[in-house]
C-alpha positions in Angstrom: -18.0 -34.0 -5.8 -14.3 -34.1 -6.2 -10.9 -33.2 -4.9 -8.4 -31.7 -7.3 -4.7 -32.1 -6.6 -1.9 -30.4 -8.5 1.4 -31.9 -7.5 4.6 -30.1 -8.7 3.3 -28.7 -12.0 5.7 -27.1 -14.4 5.1 -25.7 -17.9 7.7 -24.1 -20.2 7.1 -22.2 -23.3 9.8 -21.4 -25.8 11.1 -18.3 -24.1 10.3 -18.7 -20.4 8.8 -20.9 -17.7 5.1 -20.1 -17.3 4.2 -22.4 -14.4 6.9 -23.0 -11.9 6.3 -26.0 -9.7 2.9 -25.3 -8.2 1.2 -27.7 -5.8 -2.2 -27.3 -4.3 -5.2 -29.3 -3.1 -8.8 -28.0 -3.8 -11.3 -29.6 -1.5 -14.5 -31.0 -2.9 -17.4 -28.6 -3.2 -15.1 -25.6 -2.8 -15.3 -22.3 -4.6 -11.6 -21.8 -5.2 -9.9 -18.9 -7.0 -6.6 -18.6 -8.7 -5.8 -14.9 -8.5 -3.0 -13.0 -10.1 -2.0 -10.4 -12.7 -1.9 -11.1 -16.4 1.0 -13.4 -17.3 1.3 -15.0 -13.9 0.4 -18.5 -15.2 -3.1 -18.9 -13.9 -4.8 -19.4 -17.3 -2.1 -21.9 -18.4 -2.8 -23.8 -15.2 -6.5 -23.9 -16.0 -5.7 -25.1 -19.6 -3.6 -28.0 -18.2 -6.4 -29.1 -15.8 -8.8 -28.9 -18.7 -6.5 -30.9 -21.0 -5.8 -28.2 -23.6 -2.1 -28.2 -22.5 0.0 -30.9 -20.9 2.4 -30.2 -18.0 6.0 -30.8 -18.7 6.3 -32.2 -15.2 4.0 -33.0 -12.3 0.7 -34.7 -11.8 -2.9 -33.6 -12.0 -5.4 -35.8 -10.1 -9.1 -35.5 -9.8 -11.0 -37.6 -7.3 -8.1 -40.1 -7.2 -7.7 -40.3 -11.0 -4.7 -39.0 -12.8 -5.7 -36.7 -15.6 -2.3 -36.4 -17.3 -2.5 -37.6 -20.9 -6.3 -37.7 -21.0 -8.0 -35.7 -23.8 -10.2 -32.8 -22.8 -13.5 -34.6 -23.6 -12.3 -37.6 -21.6 -12.0 -35.6 -18.4 -14.9 -35.0 -16.0 -14.2 -31.3 -16.3 -16.0 -28.5 -18.1 -14.9 -25.0 -18.8 -16.7 -21.6 -19.1 -14.5 -19.4 -21.2 -14.1 -15.6 -21.0 -15.8 -15.2 -24.3 -18.5 -17.8 -23.4 -17.9 -19.5 -26.8 -21.6 -19.9 -27.7 -22.6 -21.1 -31.1 -24.1 -18.0 -32.7 -26.5 -20.1 -35.0 -27.9 -22.1 -32.0 -30.5 -20.9 -29.5 -29.9 -21.0 -25.8 -31.5 -24.4 -25.5 -29.6 -25.8 -28.5 -26.3 -24.5 -27.1 -27.0 -26.2 -23.8 -28.0 -29.4 -25.5 -24.9 -29.5 -27.8 -22.7 -31.6 -25.5 -25.4 -34.0 -24.5 -26.4 -34.7 -28.2 -22.7 -35.4 -29.0 -22.8 -38.0 -26.3 -26.1 -39.4 -27.5 -27.8 -38.8 -24.2 -31.4 -40.1 -24.4 -32.6 -37.8 -21.7 -31.3 -34.6 -23.4 -34.6 -32.7 -23.4 -35.3 -33.1 -19.7 -31.7 -32.2 -18.7 -31.7 -29.1 -20.9 -35.0 -27.9 -19.3 -33.5 -28.5 -15.8 -30.3 -26.7 -16.6 -32.1 -23.7 -18.1 -34.3 -23.6 -15.0 -31.3 -23.7 -12.8 -29.8 -20.5 -14.3 -33.3 -18.9 -14.7 -33.4 -18.9 -18.4 -36.4 -21.1 -19.1 -38.3 -18.2 -20.7 -35.3 -17.4 -23.0 -34.8 -21.0 -24.3 -35.4 -20.1 -27.9 -33.4 -16.8 -27.9 -30.3 -16.6 -30.1 -27.0 -15.4 -28.6 -27.0 -12.1 -30.6 -30.4 -11.3 -29.0 -29.2 -12.0 -25.4 -27.7 -9.7 -22.8 -24.3 -10.3 -21.4 -25.7 -11.8 -18.3 -28.0 -14.2 -20.4 -25.0 -15.3 -22.5 -23.1 -16.0 -19.3 -26.0 -18.0 -17.8 -26.3 -20.0 -21.1 -22.6 -20.9 -21.0 -22.9 -22.0 -17.3 -25.9 -24.1 -18.1 -24.1 -25.7 -21.1 -21.2 -26.6 -18.8 -23.3 -27.8 -15.8 -25.7 -29.9 -17.9 -22.8 -32.3 -18.5 -22.7 -33.0 -14.7 -18.9 -32.4 -14.4 -16.9 -33.1 -11.2 -15.1 -29.9 -11.7 -16.1 -26.6 -13.3 -13.4 -24.3 -14.6 -14.2 -20.6 -15.0 -11.7 -18.5 -17.0 -12.4 -14.8 -16.2 -16.1 -15.3 -16.9 -17.3 -11.9 -15.6 -14.7 -9.7 -17.3 -16.8 -8.8 -20.3 -19.7 -7.5 -18.2 -20.4 -3.9 -17.2 -19.6 -3.1 -13.5 -23.3 -3.2 -12.3 -24.0 -6.5 -14.0 -20.7 -7.9 -12.8 -21.7 -7.4 -9.2 -25.1 -9.0 -9.8 -23.6 -12.0 -11.5 -21.1 -12.5 -8.6 -24.1 -13.0 -6.3 -25.8 -15.4 -8.8 -22.6 -17.3 -9.4 -22.0 -17.9 -5.7 -25.5 -19.0 -5.1 -25.4 -21.3 -8.1 -22.3 -23.0 -6.8 -23.9 -23.5 -3.4 -27.0 -25.1 -5.1 -25.1 -27.5 -7.4 -22.3 -28.4 -4.9 -19.7 -28.8 -7.7 -16.1 -27.7 -7.2 -15.6 -24.4 -9.0 -12.1 -23.2 -9.9 -12.3 -19.5 -10.8 -9.5 -17.8 -12.7 -9.4 -14.0 -12.2 -7.1 -10.9 -11.9 -9.9 -9.0 -10.1 -9.2 -8.9 -6.4 -12.7 -7.9 -5.4 -14.2 -10.8 -7.4 -11.8 -13.3 -5.7 -12.4 -11.9 -2.2 -16.2 -11.8 -2.6 -16.7 -15.2 -4.2 -14.1 -17.6 -2.9 -14.0 -20.1 0.0 -10.2 -20.3 -0.6 -7.7 -18.3 -2.8 -4.3 -19.0 -4.2 -2.4 -15.9 -5.2 -0.1 -16.5 -8.2 3.0 -14.4 -9.2 5.5 -15.2 -11.9 4.3 -18.8 -12.2 4.4 -19.6 -8.5 1.9 -19.6 -5.7 2.8 -16.8 -3.3 0.1 -17.6 -0.7 -3.0 -19.8 -0.1 -5.7 -19.3 2.4 -9.2 -17.9 3.0 -10.1 -14.4 1.7 -9.7 -13.0 5.2 -6.3 -14.6 5.8 -5.0 -13.4 2.4 -6.2 -9.9 2.9 -5.5 -9.4 6.6 -2.3 -11.4 7.0 -0.5 -11.4 3.6 2.7 -13.4 3.4 4.6 -11.1 1.0 4.6 -7.5 -0.1 3.4 -8.6 -3.5 0.3 -10.3 -2.0 -0.4 -7.3 0.3 -0.2 -4.8 -2.6 -2.1 -7.0 -5.1 -5.0 -7.5 -2.8 -5.5 -3.8 -2.1 -3.9 -0.5 -1.5 -1.2 -0.3 1.2 0.7 2.6 2.8 4.3 1.5 3.1 6.5 3.1 5.7 9.8 1.2 5.4 9.1 -2.5 5.7 5.7 -1.8 7.5 2.4 -1.6 5.7 -1.0 -0.5 6.8 -4.2 -0.4 4.7 -5.7 3.0 3.9 -9.0 2.1 5.5 -7.1 1.5 8.8 -5.2 4.8 8.5 -6.8 7.7 10.4 -6.2 11.4 9.7 -6.7 14.5 11.9 -5.5 18.1 12.2 -4.6 17.5 15.9 -2.0 15.0 17.0 -3.7 11.9 18.5 -3.0 10.7 22.0 -2.1 7.2 23.1 0.2 4.6 21.7 -0.5 5.2 18.0 2.0 5.4 15.2 1.9 8.9 13.9 3.3 10.6 10.8 3.0 14.3 10.0 2.3 15.4 6.4 0.8 17.9 4.0 -2.4 17.0 2.1 -1.7 16.6 -1.6 -5.2 15.6 -2.7 -8.7 15.0 -1.2 -11.2 13.1 -3.3 -14.8 12.2 -2.8 -15.5 8.6 -3.8 -19.2 8.3 -3.0 -18.9 5.9 0.0 -15.9 7.6 1.5 -13.2 10.3 1.2 -9.7 9.5 0.0 -7.1 11.9 1.4 -3.5 11.6 0.3 -0.7 13.4 2.2 3.1 13.7 1.7 5.3 13.3 4.8 8.6 15.0 5.4 10.4 11.8 4.6 8.9 11.7 1.1 6.3 9.0 1.8 2.9 9.2 0.2 0.2 8.0 2.6 -3.5 7.6 2.0 -6.3 7.7 4.5 -9.7 6.4 3.5 -12.3 7.9 5.8 -16.1 7.8 6.2 -18.4 10.8 5.8 -18.6 13.1 8.7 -15.0 12.6 9.9 -13.7 16.0 8.8 -12.9 18.0 5.7 -9.3 18.3 4.5 -7.9 20.7 1.9 -4.8 20.6 -0.3 -1.8 22.1 1.5 -3.2 21.6 4.9 -0.9 20.1 7.6 -2.3 16.9 9.1 -1.4 13.9 11.3 -1.8 10.4 9.9 -2.0 7.7 12.4 -2.8 4.0 13.0 -2.9 1.3 15.6 0.4 -0.7 15.7 -1.7 -3.9 15.8 -2.9 -3.1 12.2 0.6 -3.0 10.8 1.8 -5.6 8.3 5.5 -6.2 8.8 6.9 -7.5 5.5 10.5 -7.3 4.3 11.4 -5.1 1.2 
């Protein structure tokens, strides 16, 4: 169990600053996500924690120890990469055993068995990576990292290579695995749904800085900036006020009560399986979307409608 502290971390590359003074504390045993678009600095931050890059300024501390200057293999940190980086000529069990054998661990066989059992791969111990499914390769990479008993596990977009259905399954397995082992997980992703569904806490990064930190609910429901609001999901912007499409209602009649109302013309109506997505253009040139459940009406292109929402659902954020 460990606490990770980043204190004023900067990293410059030849043409620009990649990480711009980020500071955060990740509690022990937490599933923490760094979320942001490509190029925001999240992977560089991971690489500095792992020891593959050194910060130009700032301190990295894990469980009270300063990691700056330590080589990757000297740090109580392991990494699961996006590509999994398995040795193609080694079986699942041999991949898991690799780090232990380099250490000369006398209890390698038992630890490998336990690690494979932890990720439900005991029956596939002799399988080569080329004969594994994407999910099996990911589990092998997780077992190889966890068998070293790190204080911190870094995960660099580990689900991005999987197909959508397997991705959702592996999210559940990854969250359950973290709860069982109790190790701090730092998860790097650009996928909002992954971060929201997996994380205890999230830090949203943008242009090398942290825009907001908080629980998934706090980040989604009370974003601090327009960037965070838009990156975490769709938003209807009416001036400096935003409202989520799932909180936007639509009707052919004008609603009564103290609702905010906009009149518009339907420009598209799309069936998405679990809901309908209706987009309408207002007279002021705004494009507003309502995401509505089945049975709440049918809307056709060109139809005049009212879009409305409760003022308490508004996010008032400056341009």
